[in-house]
N, C-alpha and C positions, 0 to 999 in steps of 0.2 A: 356300264360305269352309271355314278351315283354324283347328283352335283349338290351343294351346300352352300350357305350363306356366311360370309366373313366380312370383317370391315377392313378398308384400306384406307389411306389420304389418296386422293386424287393425283397428289404430284408424284406419288411412287409407283403411280402405274406406266406402265411401258407401252407406246401405240406399238401394234404390228406391224414391221418394216413391208410387209406387203399389201396393207389394207389397201383395195382400189376403190373404198369409196370416196365421193366428194361429192360437194353440195354447192348448189348454185347460191347467188346472193340473196334471192328470196328463200329458199329454204334455210337459208342460215339465219335469216331474220326471223323467219316463221319458227323454227324451233327455239330461238333466243325467246320469243313471246311464248312459247310452250312451259320453257322452264321456269320462266321468271313468274307465270302462273301457275304452274302446276308441279313444279320442282321437278325433282329427278324421282318419276314415279317408275319406270322402267329401269330394272337394276343392270349394271353392264355386267358382261361375262369375263373373266379372265383366266388366263392357264396359271398355272401353280407356280409360275415365276413371275407373276405380275404380268406380261404381257397380256392386252387387251384385245379381245376376241369378238367383242361385241358392245356398242357405247361409245365407239370414236369420237363421233362429232360431238355427240352431249357433253363428253368429259371436255373436250376440244372448247368446246363453249364456256363450261363452266369455269375452265380455268380463264378465260379471256376475263369471265364476268367477277374474277379475283377470287374467287374458290378455290384455287388450287390445294390450299392447305386442309380443306374440310375433307374429315372423314366421313365415308357413303359404306352402305352396303353393295357387294359385290357377288356372284355366283362362281364358284371354283368348282371344277372338276374332282374327283376323286385321286385321280391321278393326272400327272404330265401328260397334255396330249403330244401325239407325235406329230411332227411338223406337216404332214400331208392331213392328219386328224385338224389340226388348228386352221390350215387353211382351208380345210371343208365346212369347218364351222363360221369360219369368217365370212363365207360367201352365203352358205344355207341361212344364217341369223337374219340374212338381209332380203333374201332373194324369196326364200320360201314363205311370203308372207301373206297367200291367197289373191283374190281378187273382189273386186268392190261389186256388190248389187244395186248397178244404176237404178233400178226402179224405186229401191228402199232410200237410196241417196235424196232421188228427184221427189217422192213423195213425204219425205219426213224431215230433211233438212233445208234451207234457204242456202240456194246457190252462192249468194253473195258471203256468207256466212264459212262456207266449205272453202270459196275461193280465199276469204280469209284465212282460213286454218291452215292452208297449206295446198289445195287443188289448184288446177291451171284449165286455162279454157278447154285445151286440146284433150284434158279427161272426160270432157261432158260432150265430146265430138264439135266443140266450136271452133273453128278456123277464123282468125282473127280477120285476115285478109278476105275471105270468102264471105264473112258475116256483113263488113262492110261492105262489100262490094252487093250482096245481097239486099240492104237495108232498102225496103222502098219508104219508110216512114216519111222521109221530107217531100216525096213525090205524090203521097197518097194523102187526099184530106177527108172529111167526114166522120162519121160516129160508125163505131163495130160493136159488135154484140158478140159473146161466146155465153152460151145456154149449159149450164153443169148440171146434171140428173145426180140427185143422190137419194139417199134410202132413209135418211133420218131428217128431224129438223135440226138434232144436234150438230150432224155433220154441216149442214147448210149454213148454220150458225158461224161454225169454225173456219169455212171457206170463206163467209162474208167478212169475218173478222181478219184473217190473213193477208184477204186481198185490199181491204181499205186500208189497213195499214202500211200496203205496198204502194199505197196511192192510186188504186183504181177506183174507178167511180161504179159504184154496185147499186143492184135494185134486188131485195127478194123477192121472189115469186112462187107460189105453189099451184101447180099445174094440175 
């Protein structure tokens, strides 16, 4: 099977009646912010009869934003998918999305920004209830230090700048 790109008016597209995807209020807010900032970067997929296979939530939000009469690019298969194929794609397009490399996320992205972009505490292994229960910050006073050993001066400067921007009191030492 081959897929090609065509154009359709959003209001002409038909939601799949058995689409099982749903979104929380936070996910709607995050997706709305993403669409406002980046527009429709990921092209929805539809069957040859204009039934939406992937992109339901994006298209719903675009309609809610008053963009229902807008003409957009869509991906269409070279033939009508059977009901079974359409249902399979409906699931695979959302479920087979891979896993996150948590080390890369932790080392290359700001957790606050990741949460702003849609991640939630539980995805970082943070249990809000446990986090508050184990928070000893109000019970402990004093000064604490963390020593970070780096391979070069440039890395040292980058870490120093990042931590001071986050409000930490830092000193640069060469050992």
